[in-house]
PQR file of N, CA, C, O and H, with PARSE charges and radii, in Angstrom:
ATOM      1  N   UNK A   1     -32.408   9.859   5.439 -0.4000 1.5000
ATOM      2  CA  UNK A   1     -30.937   8.993   6.159 -0.0000 2.0000
ATOM      3  C   UNK A   1     -32.323   8.732   7.692  0.5500 1.7000
ATOM      4  O   UNK A   1     -33.341   9.225   8.177 -0.5500 1.4000
ATOM      5  N   UNK A   2     -31.528   7.814   7.810 -0.4000 1.5000
ATOM      6  CA  UNK A   2     -32.267   6.942   9.810 -0.0000 2.0000
ATOM      7  C   UNK A   2     -31.534   7.436  10.524  0.5500 1.7000
ATOM      8  O   UNK A   2     -30.354   7.610  10.220 -0.5500 1.4000
ATOM      9  H   UNK A   2     -30.701   7.414   7.416  0.4000 1.0000
ATOM     10  N   UNK A   3     -32.048   7.789  11.657 -0.4000 1.5000
ATOM     11  CA  UNK A   3     -31.073   8.301  12.958 -0.0000 2.0000
ATOM     12  C   UNK A   3     -30.467   7.039  13.886  0.5500 1.7000
ATOM     13  O   UNK A   3     -31.085   5.977  13.974 -0.5500 1.4000
ATOM     14  H   UNK A   3     -33.006   7.648  11.904  0.4000 1.0000
ATOM     15  N   UNK A   4     -29.553   7.206  14.374 -0.4000 1.5000
ATOM     16  CA  UNK A   4     -28.830   6.401  15.279 -0.0000 2.0000
ATOM     17  C   UNK A   4     -29.733   6.330  16.463  0.5500 1.7000
ATOM     18  O   UNK A   4     -29.802   7.413  17.043 -0.5500 1.4000
ATOM     19  H   UNK A   4     -29.052   8.069  14.303  0.4000 1.0000
ATOM     20  N   UNK A   5     -30.592   5.182  17.102 -0.4000 1.5000
ATOM     21  CA  UNK A   5     -31.397   5.837  18.362 -0.0000 2.0000
ATOM     22  C   UNK A   5     -30.277   6.069  19.257  0.5500 1.7000
ATOM     23  O   UNK A   5     -29.154   5.589  19.103 -0.5500 1.4000
ATOM     24  H   UNK A   5     -30.536   4.302  16.630  0.4000 1.0000
ATOM     25  N   UNK A   6     -30.792   7.133  20.574 -0.4000 1.5000
ATOM     26  CA  UNK A   6     -29.704   7.724  21.403 -0.0000 2.0000
ATOM     27  C   UNK A   6     -29.154   6.191  22.290  0.5500 1.7000
ATOM     28  O   UNK A   6     -27.935   6.023  22.270 -0.5500 1.4000
ATOM     29  H   UNK A   6     -31.704   7.523  20.699  0.4000 1.0000
ATOM     30  N   UNK A   7     -29.751   5.425  22.822 -0.4000 1.5000
ATOM     31  CA  UNK A   7     -29.535   4.480  23.205 -0.0000 2.0000
ATOM     32  C   UNK A   7     -28.360   3.766  22.608  0.5500 1.7000
ATOM     33  O   UNK A   7     -27.823   3.008  23.416 -0.5500 1.4000
ATOM     34  H   UNK A   7     -30.742   5.561  22.838  0.4000 1.0000
ATOM     35  N   UNK A   8     -27.871   3.793  21.547 -0.4000 1.5000
ATOM     36  CA  UNK A   8     -26.715   2.787  20.637 -0.0000 2.0000
ATOM     37  C   UNK A   8     -26.110   3.860  19.672  0.5500 1.7000
ATOM     38  O   UNK A   8     -25.951   3.534  18.496 -0.5500 1.4000
ATOM     39  H   UNK A   8     -28.307   4.408  20.891  0.4000 1.0000
ATOM     40  N   UNK A   9     -25.845   4.816  19.987 -0.4000 1.5000
ATOM     41  CA  UNK A   9     -25.244   5.552  19.506 -0.0000 2.0000
ATOM     42  C   UNK A   9     -23.366   5.886  19.937  0.5500 1.7000
ATOM     43  O   UNK A   9     -22.476   6.014  19.096 -0.5500 1.4000
ATOM     44  H   UNK A   9     -25.975   5.080  20.943  0.4000 1.0000
ATOM     45  N   UNK A  10     -23.137   5.982  21.956 -0.4000 1.5000
ATOM     46  CA  UNK A  10     -22.220   5.746  22.217 -0.0000 2.0000
ATOM     47  C   UNK A  10     -21.485   4.449  21.266  0.5500 1.7000
ATOM     48  O   UNK A  10     -20.449   4.684  20.645 -0.5500 1.4000
ATOM     49  H   UNK A  10     -23.860   5.878  22.639  0.4000 1.0000
ATOM     50  N   UNK A  11     -22.073   3.207  21.231 -0.4000 1.5000
ATOM     51  CA  UNK A  11     -21.329   2.236  20.617 -0.0000 2.0000
ATOM     52  C   UNK A  11     -20.785   2.316  19.459  0.5500 1.7000
ATOM     53  O   UNK A  11     -19.600   2.205  19.144 -0.5500 1.4000
ATOM     54  H   UNK A  11     -22.915   3.016  21.735  0.4000 1.0000
ATOM     55  N   UNK A  12     -21.759   2.525  18.795 -0.4000 1.5000
ATOM     56  CA  UNK A  12     -21.256   3.269  17.330 -0.0000 2.0000
ATOM     57  C   UNK A  12     -20.264   3.929  17.403  0.5500 1.7000
ATOM     58  O   UNK A  12     -19.090   3.582  17.274 -0.5500 1.4000
ATOM     59  H   UNK A  12     -22.722   2.615  19.051  0.4000 1.0000
ATOM     60  N   UNK A  13     -20.832   5.201  17.677 -0.4000 1.5000
ATOM     61  CA  UNK A  13     -19.483   6.289  18.280 -0.0000 2.0000
ATOM     62  C   UNK A  13     -17.913   5.581  18.433  0.5500 1.7000
ATOM     63  O   UNK A  13     -17.015   5.686  17.597 -0.5500 1.4000
ATOM     64  H   UNK A  13     -21.786   5.483  17.782  0.4000 1.0000
ATOM     65  N   UNK A  14     -17.863   5.065  19.334 -0.4000 1.5000
ATOM     66  CA  UNK A  14     -16.899   3.932  19.311 -0.0000 2.0000
ATOM     67  C   UNK A  14     -16.407   3.267  18.857  0.5500 1.7000
ATOM     68  O   UNK A  14     -15.264   2.914  19.147 -0.5500 1.4000
ATOM     69  H   UNK A  14     -18.592   4.980  20.013  0.4000 1.0000
ATOM     70  N   UNK A  15     -16.986   2.906  18.099 -0.4000 1.5000
ATOM     71  CA  UNK A  15     -16.423   1.547  16.535 -0.0000 2.0000
ATOM     72  C   UNK A  15     -16.763   2.783  15.910  0.5500 1.7000
ATOM     73  O   UNK A  15     -17.809   3.040  16.505 -0.5500 1.4000
ATOM     74  H   UNK A  15     -17.915   3.193  17.863  0.4000 1.0000
ATOM     75  N   UNK A  16     -16.526   4.007  14.865 -0.4000 1.5000
ATOM     76  CA  UNK A  16     -16.509   4.902  14.022 -0.0000 2.0000
ATOM     77  C   UNK A  16     -15.076   5.065  14.564  0.5500 1.7000
ATOM     78  O   UNK A  16     -14.157   4.454  14.019 -0.5500 1.4000
ATOM     79  H   UNK A  16     -15.676   3.798  14.381  0.4000 1.0000
ATOM     80  N   UNK A  17     -14.808   6.053  15.859 -0.4000 1.5000
ATOM     81  CA  UNK A  17     -13.636   6.062  16.428 -0.0000 2.0000
ATOM     82  C   UNK A  17     -12.603   5.231  16.097  0.5500 1.7000
ATOM     83  O   UNK A  17     -11.753   5.729  15.359 -0.5500 1.4000
ATOM     84  H   UNK A  17     -15.555   6.549  16.302  0.4000 1.0000
ATOM     85  N   UNK A  18     -12.445   4.081  16.449 -0.4000 1.5000
ATOM     86  CA  UNK A  18     -11.068   2.984  16.653 -0.0000 2.0000
ATOM     87  C   UNK A  18     -11.256   2.472  14.789  0.5500 1.7000
ATOM     88  O   UNK A  18     -10.233   1.839  14.526 -0.5500 1.4000
ATOM     89  H   UNK A  18     -13.136   3.677  17.048  0.4000 1.0000
ATOM     90  N   UNK A  19     -12.028   2.533  13.718 -0.4000 1.5000
ATOM     91  CA  UNK A  19     -11.750   2.663  12.195 -0.0000 2.0000
ATOM     92  C   UNK A  19     -10.914   4.084  12.180  0.5500 1.7000
ATOM     93  O   UNK A  19      -9.951   4.221  11.425 -0.5500 1.4000
ATOM     94  H   UNK A  19     -12.859   3.047  13.931  0.4000 1.0000
ATOM     95  N   UNK A  20     -11.342   5.107  13.047 -0.4000 1.5000
ATOM     96  CA  UNK A  20     -10.813   6.696  12.425 -0.0000 2.0000
ATOM     97  C   UNK A  20      -9.427   6.225  13.016  0.5500 1.7000
ATOM     98  O   UNK A  20      -8.679   5.675  12.207 -0.5500 1.4000
ATOM     99  H   UNK A  20     -12.125   4.996  13.660  0.4000 1.0000
ATOM    100  N   UNK A  21      -9.167   6.307  13.767 -0.4000 1.5000
ATOM    101  CA  UNK A  21      -8.074   5.571  14.971 -0.0000 2.0000
ATOM    102  C   UNK A  21      -7.125   5.190  13.770  0.5500 1.7000
ATOM    103  O   UNK A  21      -6.270   5.853  13.184 -0.5500 1.4000
ATOM    104  H   UNK A  21      -9.774   6.754  14.424  0.4000 1.0000
ATOM    105  N   UNK A  22      -7.558   3.919  13.607 -0.4000 1.5000
ATOM    106  CA  UNK A  22      -6.807   3.050  12.796 -0.0000 2.0000
ATOM    107  C   UNK A  22      -6.033   3.218  11.115  0.5500 1.7000
ATOM    108  O   UNK A  22      -5.052   2.809  10.495 -0.5500 1.4000
ATOM    109  H   UNK A  22      -8.253   3.380  14.083  0.4000 1.0000
ATOM    110  N   UNK A  23      -7.341   4.182  10.919 -0.4000 1.5000
ATOM    111  CA  UNK A  23      -6.814   4.627   9.495 -0.0000 2.0000
ATOM    112  C   UNK A  23      -6.077   5.938   9.748  0.5500 1.7000
ATOM    113  O   UNK A  23      -5.583   6.257   8.666 -0.5500 1.4000
ATOM    114  H   UNK A  23      -8.138   4.514  11.423  0.4000 1.0000
ATOM    115  N   UNK A  24      -5.760   6.886  10.719 -0.4000 1.5000
ATOM    116  CA  UNK A  24      -4.723   7.940  10.877 -0.0000 2.0000
ATOM    117  C   UNK A  24      -3.602   6.910  11.455  0.5500 1.7000
ATOM    118  O   UNK A  24      -2.776   6.766  10.554 -0.5500 1.4000
ATOM    119  H   UNK A  24      -6.161   6.627  11.598  0.4000 1.0000
ATOM    120  N   UNK A  25      -3.324   6.319  12.323 -0.4000 1.5000
ATOM    121  CA  UNK A  25      -2.526   5.320  12.683 -0.0000 2.0000
ATOM    122  C   UNK A  25      -1.672   4.627  11.238  0.5500 1.7000
ATOM    123  O   UNK A  25      -0.503   4.830  10.910 -0.5500 1.4000
ATOM    124  H   UNK A  25      -3.995   6.436  13.055  0.4000 1.0000
ATOM    125  N   UNK A  26      -2.323   4.085  10.805 -0.4000 1.5000
ATOM    126  CA  UNK A  26      -1.866   3.596   9.398 -0.0000 2.0000
ATOM    127  C   UNK A  26      -0.763   4.909   8.089  0.5500 1.7000
ATOM    128  O   UNK A  26       0.338   4.831   7.544 -0.5500 1.4000
ATOM    129  H   UNK A  26      -3.273   3.921  11.072  0.4000 1.0000
ATOM    130  N   UNK A  27      -1.807   5.881   8.115 -0.4000 1.5000
ATOM    131  CA  UNK A  27      -1.155   6.731   7.336 -0.0000 2.0000
ATOM    132  C   UNK A  27       0.009   7.522   7.683  0.5500 1.7000
ATOM    133  O   UNK A  27       0.815   8.100   6.954 -0.5500 1.4000
ATOM    134  H   UNK A  27      -2.701   5.945   8.558  0.4000 1.0000
ATOM    135  N   UNK A  28      -0.087   7.409   9.262 -0.4000 1.5000
ATOM    136  CA  UNK A  28       1.077   8.467  10.130 -0.0000 2.0000
ATOM    137  C   UNK A  28       2.035   7.495   9.841  0.5500 1.7000
ATOM    138  O   UNK A  28       2.972   7.937   9.177 -0.5500 1.4000
ATOM    139  H   UNK A  28      -0.742   6.940   9.854  0.4000 1.0000
ATOM    140  N   UNK A  29       2.119   5.938  10.220 -0.4000 1.5000
ATOM    141  CA  UNK A  29       2.708   5.326  10.151 -0.0000 2.0000
ATOM    142  C   UNK A  29       3.695   4.923   8.338  0.5500 1.7000
ATOM    143  O   UNK A  29       4.899   4.668   8.325 -0.5500 1.4000
ATOM    144  H   UNK A  29       1.358   5.579  10.760  0.4000 1.0000
ATOM    145  N   UNK A  30       3.097   4.952   7.447 -0.4000 1.5000
ATOM    146  CA  UNK A  30       3.538   4.827   6.270 -0.0000 2.0000
ATOM    147  C   UNK A  30       4.440   6.319   6.323  0.5500 1.7000
ATOM    148  O   UNK A  30       5.573   6.516   5.886 -0.5500 1.4000
ATOM    149  H   UNK A  30       2.119   5.159   7.457  0.4000 1.0000
ATOM    150  N   UNK A  31       3.748   7.038   6.842 -0.4000 1.5000
ATOM    151  CA  UNK A  31       4.561   8.385   6.269 -0.0000 2.0000
ATOM    152  C   UNK A  31       5.471   9.194   7.221  0.5500 1.7000
ATOM    153  O   UNK A  31       5.769  10.388   7.210 -0.5500 1.4000
ATOM    154  H   UNK A  31       2.827   6.878   7.197  0.4000 1.0000
ATOM    155  N   UNK A  32       5.823   8.182   8.049 -0.4000 1.5000
ATOM    156  CA  UNK A  32       6.784   8.603   8.862 -0.0000 2.0000
ATOM    157  C   UNK A  32       6.811   9.156  10.020  0.5500 1.7000
ATOM    158  O   UNK A  32       7.832   9.209  10.706 -0.5500 1.4000
ATOM    159  H   UNK A  32       5.581   7.212   8.057  0.4000 1.0000
ATOM    160  N   UNK A  33       5.384   9.752  10.451 -0.4000 1.5000
ATOM    161  CA  UNK A  33       5.331   9.794  11.561 -0.0000 2.0000
ATOM    162  C   UNK A  33       4.276   9.292  12.668  0.5500 1.7000
ATOM    163  O   UNK A  33       3.534   8.316  12.548 -0.5500 1.4000
ATOM    164  H   UNK A  33       4.555   9.708   9.894  0.4000 1.0000
ATOM    165  N   UNK A  34       4.389  10.422  14.100 -0.4000 1.5000
ATOM    166  CA  UNK A  34       3.695   9.586  14.854 -0.0000 2.0000
ATOM    167  C   UNK A  34       2.498  10.142  15.150  0.5500 1.7000
ATOM    168  O   UNK A  34       2.060  11.238  14.799 -0.5500 1.4000
ATOM    169  H   UNK A  34       4.992  11.214  14.197  0.4000 1.0000
ATOM    170  N   UNK A  35       1.892   9.125  15.969 -0.4000 1.5000
ATOM    171  CA  UNK A  35       0.837   9.885  16.603 -0.0000 2.0000
ATOM    172  C   UNK A  35       0.463   8.835  17.455  0.5500 1.7000
ATOM    173  O   UNK A  35       0.885   7.686  17.589 -0.5500 1.4000
ATOM    174  H   UNK A  35       2.247   8.235  16.254  0.4000 1.0000
ATOM    175  N   UNK A  36      -0.755   9.728  18.203 -0.4000 1.5000
ATOM    176  CA  UNK A  36      -1.432   9.023  19.700 -0.0000 2.0000
ATOM    177  C   UNK A  36      -2.886   9.449  20.012  0.5500 1.7000
ATOM    178  O   UNK A  36      -3.394  10.559  19.849 -0.5500 1.4000
ATOM    179  H   UNK A  36      -1.098  10.661  18.093  0.4000 1.0000
ATOM    180  N   UNK A  37      -3.336   8.530  20.406 -0.4000 1.5000
ATOM    181  CA  UNK A  37      -5.362   9.452  20.681 -0.0000 2.0000
ATOM    182  C   UNK A  37      -5.110   9.623  21.887  0.5500 1.7000
ATOM    183  O   UNK A  37      -4.607   9.000  22.822 -0.5500 1.4000
ATOM    184  H   UNK A  37      -2.924   7.629  20.539  0.4000 1.0000
ATOM    185  N   UNK A  38      -5.773  11.051  21.585 -0.4000 1.5000
ATOM    186  CA  UNK A  38      -5.732  11.550  23.275 -0.0000 2.0000
ATOM    187  C   UNK A  38      -7.192  11.733  23.532  0.5500 1.7000
ATOM    188  O   UNK A  38      -7.970  12.415  22.864 -0.5500 1.4000
ATOM    189  H   UNK A  38      -6.182  11.558  20.825  0.4000 1.0000
ATOM    190  N   UNK A  39      -7.541  10.773  24.977 -0.4000 1.5000
ATOM    191  CA  UNK A  39      -9.087  10.689  25.407 -0.0000 2.0000
ATOM    192  C   UNK A  39      -9.460  11.032  26.265  0.5500 1.7000
ATOM    193  O   UNK A  39     -10.650  10.895  26.550 -0.5500 1.4000
ATOM    194  H   UNK A  39      -6.909  10.219  25.520  0.4000 1.0000
ATOM    195  N   UNK A  40      -8.249  11.856  27.342 -0.4000 1.5000
ATOM    196  CA  UNK A  40      -8.595  12.675  28.743 -0.0000 2.0000
ATOM    197  C   UNK A  40      -8.521  13.957  28.288  0.5500 1.7000
ATOM    198  O   UNK A  40      -7.416  14.479  28.141 -0.5500 1.4000
ATOM    199  H   UNK A  40      -7.283  11.967  27.110  0.4000 1.0000
ATOM    200  N   UNK A  41     -10.057  14.855  27.914 -0.4000 1.5000
ATOM    201  CA  UNK A  41     -10.237  15.900  27.301 -0.0000 2.0000
ATOM    202  C   UNK A  41     -11.000  16.750  27.589  0.5500 1.7000
ATOM    203  O   UNK A  41     -11.851  16.082  27.001 -0.5500 1.4000
ATOM    204  H   UNK A  41     -10.955  14.432  28.033  0.4000 1.0000
ATOM    205  N   UNK A  42     -11.492  17.513  27.895 -0.4000 1.5000
ATOM    206  CA  UNK A  42     -12.182  18.289  28.667 -0.0000 2.0000
ATOM    207  C   UNK A  42     -13.805  18.375  27.346  0.5500 1.7000
ATOM    208  O   UNK A  42     -14.063  19.436  26.778 -0.5500 1.4000
ATOM    209  H   UNK A  42     -10.801  18.056  28.372  0.4000 1.0000
ATOM    210  N   UNK A  43     -14.522  17.290  27.147 -0.4000 1.5000
ATOM    211  CA  UNK A  43     -15.648  17.163  26.236 -0.0000 2.0000
ATOM    212  C   UNK A  43     -16.431  18.315  26.602  0.5500 1.7000
ATOM    213  O   UNK A  43     -16.558  19.189  25.745 -0.5500 1.4000
ATOM    214  H   UNK A  43     -14.313  16.429  27.609  0.4000 1.0000
ATOM    215  N   UNK A  44     -17.004  18.476  27.777 -0.4000 1.5000
ATOM    216  CA  UNK A  44     -17.984  19.611  27.603 -0.0000 2.0000
ATOM    217  C   UNK A  44     -17.712  20.760  27.373  0.5500 1.7000
ATOM    218  O   UNK A  44     -18.667  21.411  26.949 -0.5500 1.4000
ATOM    219  H   UNK A  44     -16.901  17.766  28.474  0.4000 1.0000
ATOM    220  N   UNK A  45     -16.424  21.492  27.522 -0.4000 1.5000
ATOM    221  CA  UNK A  45     -15.645  22.296  26.937 -0.0000 2.0000
ATOM    222  C   UNK A  45     -15.584  22.647  25.398  0.5500 1.7000
ATOM    223  O   UNK A  45     -15.781  23.758  24.904 -0.5500 1.4000
ATOM    224  H   UNK A  45     -15.649  20.963  27.867  0.4000 1.0000
ATOM    225  N   UNK A  46     -15.210  21.253  24.615 -0.4000 1.5000
ATOM    226  CA  UNK A  46     -15.062  21.189  23.401 -0.0000 2.0000
ATOM    227  C   UNK A  46     -16.579  20.884  22.804  0.5500 1.7000
ATOM    228  O   UNK A  46     -16.867  21.294  21.680 -0.5500 1.4000
ATOM    229  H   UNK A  46     -15.049  20.351  25.016  0.4000 1.0000
ATOM    230  N   UNK A  47     -17.323  20.309  23.427 -0.4000 1.5000
ATOM    231  CA  UNK A  47     -18.607  20.352  23.523 -0.0000 2.0000
ATOM    232  C   UNK A  47     -19.692  21.836  22.718  0.5500 1.7000
ATOM    233  O   UNK A  47     -20.440  21.852  21.740 -0.5500 1.4000
ATOM    234  H   UNK A  47     -17.088  19.976  24.340  0.4000 1.0000
ATOM    235  N   UNK A  48     -19.299  22.844  23.658 -0.4000 1.5000
ATOM    236  CA  UNK A  48     -20.204  23.907  24.270 -0.0000 2.0000
ATOM    237  C   UNK A  48     -19.358  24.722  23.121  0.5500 1.7000
ATOM    238  O   UNK A  48     -20.092  25.486  22.495 -0.5500 1.4000
ATOM    239  H   UNK A  48     -18.691  22.830  24.452  0.4000 1.0000
ATOM    240  N   UNK A  49     -17.820  24.740  22.646 -0.4000 1.5000
ATOM    241  CA  UNK A  49     -17.376  25.761  21.524 -0.0000 2.0000
ATOM    242  C   UNK A  49     -18.552  25.632  20.329  0.5500 1.7000
ATOM    243  O   UNK A  49     -19.217  26.612  19.994 -0.5500 1.4000
ATOM    244  H   UNK A  49     -17.224  24.119  23.155  0.4000 1.0000
ATOM    245  N   UNK A  50     -18.703  24.475  19.807 -0.4000 1.5000
ATOM    246  CA  UNK A  50     -19.180  24.656  18.070 -0.0000 2.0000
ATOM    247  C   UNK A  50     -20.706  24.214  18.425  0.5500 1.7000
ATOM    248  O   UNK A  50     -21.371  23.828  17.463 -0.5500 1.4000
ATOM    249  H   UNK A  50     -18.162  23.679  20.079  0.4000 1.0000
ATOM    250  N   UNK A  51     -21.419  24.231  19.876 -0.4000 1.5000
ATOM    251  CA  UNK A  51     -22.617  24.281  19.933 -0.0000 2.0000
ATOM    252  C   UNK A  51     -23.569  23.290  19.597  0.5500 1.7000
ATOM    253  O   UNK A  51     -24.676  23.323  19.058 -0.5500 1.4000
ATOM    254  H   UNK A  51     -20.880  24.544  20.657  0.4000 1.0000
ATOM    255  N   UNK A  52     -22.591  22.088  20.220 -0.4000 1.5000
ATOM    256  CA  UNK A  52     -23.670  20.711  19.978 -0.0000 2.0000
ATOM    257  C   UNK A  52     -24.500  20.371  21.012  0.5500 1.7000
ATOM    258  O   UNK A  52     -24.171  20.807  22.115 -0.5500 1.4000
ATOM    259  H   UNK A  52     -21.692  22.061  20.657  0.4000 1.0000
ATOM    260  N   UNK A  53     -25.381  19.779  20.949 -0.4000 1.5000
ATOM    261  CA  UNK A  53     -26.658  19.222  21.559 -0.0000 2.0000
ATOM    262  C   UNK A  53     -26.035  18.515  23.325  0.5500 1.7000
ATOM    263  O   UNK A  53     -25.004  18.321  23.970 -0.5500 1.4000
ATOM    264  H   UNK A  53     -25.648  19.425  20.052  0.4000 1.0000
ATOM    265  N   UNK A  54     -27.108  18.406  23.377 -0.4000 1.5000
ATOM    266  CA  UNK A  54     -26.639  17.677  24.827 -0.0000 2.0000
ATOM    267  C   UNK A  54     -26.413  15.761  24.854  0.5500 1.7000
ATOM    268  O   UNK A  54     -26.065  15.010  25.765 -0.5500 1.4000
ATOM    269  H   UNK A  54     -27.945  18.564  22.854  0.4000 1.0000
ATOM    270  N   UNK A  55     -26.891  15.432  23.058 -0.4000 1.5000
ATOM    271  CA  UNK A  55     -26.584  14.357  22.817 -0.0000 2.0000
ATOM    272  C   UNK A  55     -26.221  13.609  21.796  0.5500 1.7000
ATOM    273  O   UNK A  55     -26.518  12.459  21.471 -0.5500 1.4000
ATOM    274  H   UNK A  55     -27.173  16.042  22.317  0.4000 1.0000
ATOM    275  N   UNK A  56     -25.174  14.839  21.086 -0.4000 1.5000
ATOM    276  CA  UNK A  56     -24.011  15.200  20.263 -0.0000 2.0000
ATOM    277  C   UNK A  56     -22.316  14.551  21.275  0.5500 1.7000
ATOM    278  O   UNK A  56     -22.002  14.917  22.407 -0.5500 1.4000
ATOM    279  H   UNK A  56     -24.933  15.773  21.349  0.4000 1.0000
ATOM    280  N   UNK A  57     -21.696  13.758  20.567 -0.4000 1.5000
ATOM    281  CA  UNK A  57     -20.331  13.204  21.269 -0.0000 2.0000
ATOM    282  C   UNK A  57     -19.298  13.949  20.557  0.5500 1.7000
ATOM    283  O   UNK A  57     -19.693  14.455  19.506 -0.5500 1.4000
ATOM    284  H   UNK A  57     -21.951  13.460  19.647  0.4000 1.0000
ATOM    285  N   UNK A  58     -18.019  14.153  20.875 -0.4000 1.5000
ATOM    286  CA  UNK A  58     -16.912  14.703  20.589 -0.0000 2.0000
ATOM    287  C   UNK A  58     -16.482  13.544  19.981  0.5500 1.7000
ATOM    288  O   UNK A  58     -17.204  12.680  20.479 -0.5500 1.4000
ATOM    289  H   UNK A  58     -17.698  13.742  21.729  0.4000 1.0000
ATOM    290  N   UNK A  59     -15.737  13.013  19.203 -0.4000 1.5000
ATOM    291  CA  UNK A  59     -14.610  12.246  19.178 -0.0000 2.0000
ATOM    292  C   UNK A  59     -12.837  12.588  19.852  0.5500 1.7000
ATOM    293  O   UNK A  59     -12.386  13.728  19.957 -0.5500 1.4000
ATOM    294  H   UNK A  59     -15.150  13.715  18.799  0.4000 1.0000
ATOM    295  N   UNK A  60     -12.290  11.680  20.123 -0.4000 1.5000
ATOM    296  CA  UNK A  60     -11.362  11.815  20.444 -0.0000 2.0000
ATOM    297  C   UNK A  60     -10.380  12.197  19.740  0.5500 1.7000
ATOM    298  O   UNK A  60     -10.115  11.385  18.853 -0.5500 1.4000
ATOM    299  H   UNK A  60     -12.657  10.754  20.038  0.4000 1.0000
ATOM    300  N   UNK A  61      -9.403  13.541  19.775 -0.4000 1.5000
ATOM    301  CA  UNK A  61      -8.748  14.037  18.853 -0.0000 2.0000
ATOM    302  C   UNK A  61      -7.284  12.656  18.458  0.5500 1.7000
ATOM    303  O   UNK A  61      -6.812  11.759  19.156 -0.5500 1.4000
ATOM    304  H   UNK A  61      -9.617  14.200  20.495  0.4000 1.0000
ATOM    305  N   UNK A  62      -6.978  13.135  16.977 -0.4000 1.5000
ATOM    306  CA  UNK A  62      -5.391  12.459  17.242 -0.0000 2.0000
ATOM    307  C   UNK A  62      -4.586  13.008  16.472  0.5500 1.7000
ATOM    308  O   UNK A  62      -4.606  12.873  15.249 -0.5500 1.4000
ATOM    309  H   UNK A  62      -7.362  13.864  16.410  0.4000 1.0000
ATOM    310  N   UNK A  63      -3.455  13.974  17.375 -0.4000 1.5000
ATOM    311  CA  UNK A  63      -2.110  14.224  16.434 -0.0000 2.0000
ATOM    312  C   UNK A  63      -1.453  13.460  15.861  0.5500 1.7000
ATOM    313  O   UNK A  63      -1.107  12.408  16.398 -0.5500 1.4000
ATOM    314  H   UNK A  63      -3.439  14.083  18.369  0.4000 1.0000
ATOM    315  N   UNK A  64      -1.218  13.678  15.026 -0.4000 1.5000
ATOM    316  CA  UNK A  64       0.305  13.344  14.621 -0.0000 2.0000
ATOM    317  C   UNK A  64       0.985  14.445  14.094  0.5500 1.7000
ATOM    318  O   UNK A  64       0.506  15.490  13.653 -0.5500 1.4000
ATOM    319  H   UNK A  64      -1.499  14.533  14.590  0.4000 1.0000
ATOM    320  N   UNK A  65       2.275  14.062  14.195 -0.4000 1.5000
ATOM    321  CA  UNK A  65       3.346  15.042  14.221 -0.0000 2.0000
ATOM    322  C   UNK A  65       4.742  13.604  13.847  0.5500 1.7000
ATOM    323  O   UNK A  65       4.767  12.414  14.161 -0.5500 1.4000
ATOM    324  H   UNK A  65       2.664  13.214  14.552  0.4000 1.0000
ATOM    325  N   UNK A  66       5.640  14.407  13.129 -0.4000 1.5000
ATOM    326  CA  UNK A  66       7.137  13.509  13.238 -0.0000 2.0000
ATOM    327  C   UNK A  66       7.672  13.893  14.861  0.5500 1.7000
ATOM    328  O   UNK A  66       7.598  14.890  15.579 -0.5500 1.4000
ATOM    329  H   UNK A  66       5.619  15.374  12.874  0.4000 1.0000
ATOM    330  N   UNK A  67       8.382  12.179  15.027 -0.4000 1.5000
ATOM    331  CA  UNK A  67       8.498  11.951  16.537 -0.0000 2.0000
ATOM    332  C   UNK A  67      10.238  12.853  17.104  0.5500 1.7000
ATOM    333  O   UNK A  67      11.006  13.223  16.215 -0.5500 1.4000
ATOM    334  H   UNK A  67       8.442  11.369  14.444  0.4000 1.0000
ATOM    335  N   UNK A  68      10.449  12.982  17.964 -0.4000 1.5000
ATOM    336  CA  UNK A  68      11.653  13.011  18.150 -0.0000 2.0000
ATOM    337  C   UNK A  68      12.765  12.527  18.266  0.5500 1.7000
ATOM    338  O   UNK A  68      13.220  11.963  19.261 -0.5500 1.4000
ATOM    339  H   UNK A  68       9.826  12.682  18.686  0.4000 1.0000
ATOM    340  N   UNK A  69      13.262  12.710  17.286 -0.4000 1.5000
ATOM    341  CA  UNK A  69      14.611  11.707  17.440 -0.0000 2.0000
ATOM    342  C   UNK A  69      15.778  11.594  19.001  0.5500 1.7000
ATOM    343  O   UNK A  69      16.435  12.581  19.329 -0.5500 1.4000
ATOM    344  H   UNK A  69      12.893  13.169  16.478  0.4000 1.0000
ATOM    345  N   UNK A  70      15.855  10.272  19.793 -0.4000 1.5000
ATOM    346  CA  UNK A  70      16.397   9.889  20.785 -0.0000 2.0000
ATOM    347  C   UNK A  70      17.435  10.274  20.307  0.5500 1.7000
ATOM    348  O   UNK A  70      17.471  10.353  19.079 -0.5500 1.4000
ATOM    349  H   UNK A  70      15.321   9.470  19.527  0.4000 1.0000
ATOM    350  N   UNK A  71      18.793  10.695  21.187 -0.4000 1.5000
ATOM    351  CA  UNK A  71      19.971  10.587  21.093 -0.0000 2.0000
ATOM    352  C   UNK A  71      20.786   9.231  21.593  0.5500 1.7000
ATOM    353  O   UNK A  71      22.010   9.167  21.474 -0.5500 1.4000
ATOM    354  H   UNK A  71      18.763  10.631  22.185  0.4000 1.0000
TER
END
């Protein structure tokens, strides 16, 4: 398996995150769920938890759940 060069990793990661986010959004919508991308997270703290190296990136989380009923 050939690794993506360091200079191109952010671009590839962004494209992959967009594809994953789109699939999660489509799944959530088809099941009556609400979802949102959470981009403002403490990436350094999350990267430290599993012991990722400095050149690995954490994708933004994509929570899903039942939307609140609006009265």
